[in-house]
N, C-alpha and C positions, 0 to 999 in steps of 0.2 A: 228184906227190902233192898233192892239194888239201887245203886246211885251211879248215874252217868257222870264220868269225869272227862272233861274235854281238855286235851293237852294244848297248851298255848305254843304255837309255832314261833320260833325265834324271828326277830325282825331281820329283813334282808340287809346284808351289808351294803353300805354305800358304794357306788362305783369307785374303783381304785382304792378301796379301803384296805384290802389285804396287802397290796403293794406298799401303801403308805406305812402300814404297821411294820412290814418287814424292813423298809428303809429306816423307820424310826428306831427299830430294834437294833439294826446294824450300827446306826450312829451312836445309840446309847452304849452298845458294847465297846465300840472304839473309844468313846470318851471315858468310860469306866476303866478300860485298860490303860489309858493315858494317865488317869488319876492314880491308879495303883502303881504305875511305873514312872512317875513323874521325875524321880531322881535320875533314872536311866535316860529318859528322853527329853528332859527339860532343856538341857544345854544344846542338844541337837536341834530342837525347835527354835531356840534362841538364835543359834547360828544361822538357820534358814531365814529367820525374820530379819536379822541384821543384814544379810546379803541382799534380801529383797528390798529393804529400805534404802540401802546405799546404791543399789542398782537404779532405783527410781530417782533418788536425789542427784546422782551423777549423770543422769540421762543415759544410762547404759555403759558409761566408761568403765565402771568397775568390772564388768564381765567381758570386756574386749580381750581377745586372745593374748595380745602382748601384755596387758596388765595382769591377767591370770598367771602368765609365765613369770612375770616379775614378782608377783605375790608369793609364788613358791620359792623363788631364789632368795627373796628378802627375809623369809621367815623360817627357812630350813634349819638354821642353826638353833633357833629358839625351840623348834619342835623336837630336835634331837636332845637338847637339854631337858625339855619337859618330860620326855620318856624316862630318863634317869631320875629326875626329881620326883616323879610320881612314885617310883619304887622306894625312894628314900622316905617320902612322906607316909606311904602305906606302912613302912616298917616302924613308923613313929618317930622319925628324926627329921632334920632339916639340914640343908647344905648351902651356906652363904658364900662358898669359895669358888663356885663354878665360873662366875664371870671373870675373875682374876686368873683362874686356871686356863680358860680359853685364850686369854691374852698371852700368858706365859708360853703355851704350846705354839701359838702363832709366831712368837718371837723366837722360840727354839727352832722352828721350821725354817725361819728366815736365816738364822745364823748358820744352820747346816747347809742349806741349799745355795744361799747367796754368797756368804763369806767363805765357806769351805768346799763348795762345789760338790757336795755329796749328791748322788743320784736321788731324784725325788721319791721313787718307790721305797728306797731304804730310809729316807728321811721320814716318810709317813709312818713306817714301822717303828722307828725310834721315838717319834712323837707319841704314838699310841702307848708305847711302853713307858714313856715318861709320865703320861697321864695315869696309867695303871699304878705306877710307883707312888705318885702323889695321892691318889685315892686310897691306896693300901696303907700309906702312912697315917692318913687321917682316920681310916677305919680301925687301925690298931689302937690308937689313942682312945677312940670312942668305945670299941667293943671290949678290949682287953684291959684297959686302964680305967674305964668307967667315967671318963670325962664327958660332960654333956656335948652333944653334937653342935649345939649353937656356939659354944666357946671354941671348940676345936676348929670348926670351919670359919669362924670369924678370924681366928689367928691365921688360918690358911689363906683367907682373902688378903690379909695384909702382907703375908710372906710372899705369895705368888705375884702380887702386884709389884712389890719391891724388887723381886728377882727379874721381872719383866723389864723394869726400868734399868737394871744393871746390865742385862743382856743387850738392850738396844741403845744404851747410853743416852736415853731421852730423845732419840730420833727415830723417824720412820725408816724401815729397811725393806727394800724390794728391788726389782720385781721378781716374782717366782718363775720357775720353769713352766713352759707351756703345758706340760702334762699335769702339773699340780693345779694350774689355773683352771683347767677343764673341770676339776672336781667341784669348783664353786660356780663356774659360769658356762660349762659345756653342755651340749645337747647330744642326744643320740644321733648317729649318722643316718643319712637317707639310704633307703634300700627298696627294691621292688619296682613295680611299674610306675609310670608317671601318673599321679593323681593329684587332686586338690588338697590331699591330707598327707600327713607323715605316716607312712604305712606301719612302721614298727610300733609307733605309739598307739595306733588303732588296735593292733594285735595284742599289745600288752594290756590295753584298757579292757578289751573284751575278755581276755584271760582273767583279769582281776575281778571283773563282775562275776564270772562263773565261779571263781575260787571263793569269793565272799558268800555267794548264795549257798554253795555246797557246805561251807563251814558253818553257816547259820543253821542250815537244816540238820547237820550232824550234831551241833550243840543242842538243838531243841530235842532231837531224838534221845541224846544221852540224858538230858534232864528228865525226860519222861520215863526212861528206863529206871532211874533212881527215885521215881515218884516225887520229883521236885516240882514246885510251882512254875508254870510257864505262862507266858502272856497269851491271851486269846488268839485263836488262829487268824481271825480277821485283822487284828492289830499286827500280828507277825507278818502277814502277807503285805499289809500296808508298809511295814518297815522295809521288807525286801524290795518293794517297788521303789520306795524313796531312795534307798541306797543305790540301786541299779541306775536310777535316773540321774542321781548326783554324780556317780562315777562316769557314766557315759557322757554327761554334759562336760565335765572337766576334761575327759579324754578328747572329745571333739574340739574343744577350745584350744588345748595344747597342740593337737595334731594339725590344726589350721594355722599355727604359727611356725615355730621351729622344731616342734616335737617335744618329747618329755626331757626335762633337764636331768643330767646325770645324778645330781644330788637327790632328786625325787626318787630315783631307783634305790639309792642307798637308804633313804628315809622309809620307803615302802618295805624294804627287806627288814629294817629294824622294827617296824610296826608289826609285821607278820611274826617275826621271831620272838619278840618280847610279848606279844599277845598270846602266843602259844605257851611261852614260859609261865606267864602268870595264870593262865587258865588250866593248863594240863600238867605242868611239871611239878614235882614234889617241892623243888626249891621255891617256886612261886607260891605254893600253898603255905610254906613255912614263913615267907615274908608277910602274908596276910595274918598268920597266926601270931607272930611276935608283935605285930602292930595292933591287932585286935585285943589280945589278952595275953600279956607276956607271962604271968605266973602259970596260967593254964598251958601255954605252949611249952614251958620248961617241964611241967609235970608230964606232958605227953612225949617227952624225949627230944624236942626240937633243940638243936644246938644253936641257941640264939646268938652267941658271940660270933660264931663262924658265919652265920647268915648276915649279921650286921656288917662284919668285915667285908664280905663279898659284895654287899649292896654298895658300900662306899667305893670299893675298888672298881666296880662297874660304872659308878658315877664318874670316876676319874677318867675312864676310857672314853665314855660318851662326851665328856667335856673336852677331851683332847680332839675327838672327831669333829665336834662343833667348832673348836678353835682352828683346825685345818680348813674347814669349810668357809668360815668367815674370812680368814686370811687369804685363801685362794680367790674368793669373790672380790675382795678389795685389792688383790694383787700386791699386798704389802702388809708388813707387821707394824703395829703402832703401839706405843706405850699406853695409849688411852683406849685401846680396844677392850671390848667386854664389859664396859661400864653398865651397871644395872641389869646385866643379863640374868643374874641370879634372881632378881625381882621378877623379871618377865617369866622365867621358868616356874618360879613358885606360884605366881598368879595364874599361869596356864594350868597348873595342876589343881589348884583350888577351884578355878572356874569350871574345870572339867570334872569335878565331883569328888575330889579328895577331901578328907576330913582331918581337922587338926588333931583329933584323938588317935589317928592311925587306923589301919585295918580296912580302909575303904578306898576304892579308886580303881580305874582301869587304864590301860595303855591308850585305848581309843578315846577315853575321856580326856587324857592329857593332850592328845592331838586336837580334839574339838576345842578345848580351852585355848590352845595356842592359836588355832585358826580364828577364834572369836577376837582375840587381841590383834592378830594380823589384819583381819578385815577392818577392824576399827581403825587401826593405824593407816592402812592404805586408803580407806574411804575418806577419812578426815583429811589426809594429804590431798586427795583429789578435789576436796571441797575447800582447800586452802584454809583449814582450821589451824590456828596458831598452836605451837607446841605447848604453851601454857594450858590452854583449854583441853588439849589432847590428854595431858596428865590428869586433869580433873575428871574427865569422862572415863578414862581407864580405871582410875581409883574407885569411882562410883560403881563401875561394872563389877570390879572385884568384890566390893562390899555387898552389892546386890546378890552375887552368886553365893557368897558365904552365908549371907542372911537367909537366902532361900534354902540352903543346906540345913541350917539350924531349925528353920520353921518346919521343913519336911521331916526331920528326925523327931521333933516334938509331936508332930501330928501322927507319925507312925507309932510313937510310944503311947499316945493317948488312945 
């Protein structure tokens, strides 16, 4: 006996159903990628949100070309310190002396150039060497004598502050030579045909966009070759678009004012150089190793004492560079310079994704953390918020960032 079986045709899809499903799938993929990479993109999203909020609250004043240029000049020295501090924290240490060291180097530069008429290029070299010696001395006590970095750098903070007072005899000393002043206040010169924008800044901005995109593509390809996890392609593409849009926006804003500040070029070179060091160089891998698991790093043959020594030497050089930048910007050396700079640098590192336990963090994260604090400072100044409330808000921002880090690690562990 045969049985007739009638197949039931599927119900027709509603108009636009396929497109809606595709759009919903893409949105779900992006949101899922953000959840999986929240540690990496959380602070970047927070920075974008803070910029957007203050742009609205200040009725666009935050994003005026003049204000963006001032934002770069005002925060460059903190960003320089944050790069070095991120390396120190990744290695599992802390440095409380950087604020006093910046003041000491500024005073040393003033004594050399103002009192002894030493040419400013030679003075810059001598100041960087002084910073290296100071960092090396602290690194020796920490790495080879085993004294905790908290104690050594706390002593360094007091020593460098005292030596600064001795050099300046309690008074402000200046002004600096014009060449040194340009390091903190100068801009790239005009060149090329007459346009409404600064031509060299435009070219540098476009070159930076191309470099960043190529670097991101190269990093993704390398991760895939080693069978490492990569973010979904849609999220990766969204990241590239966001980075390119942000860089082009900043480029256009700077180019419509006086162009790129000289200190921004120095900072950009540091970000590229240290980013490569921490991502690709053996030394960078060793910093992560001793901060993440010191016993395992020793068993693997990592020379932890040498790495720690060099990390603090590097911090001394960057503190000296930051000291030159702020002294050049203020056009004078002051005994009270550098107060709380170490706290700003430490906060920038932790807001940017560093961990108290060490072994975690990126150079870009330090820059993002410093920019979060810089935008908060600048935005609150534009809104005439008192310094008392500014301290409260920045403290809560730091607590929120570290709390988010703890929550994220617990969630990952579970």
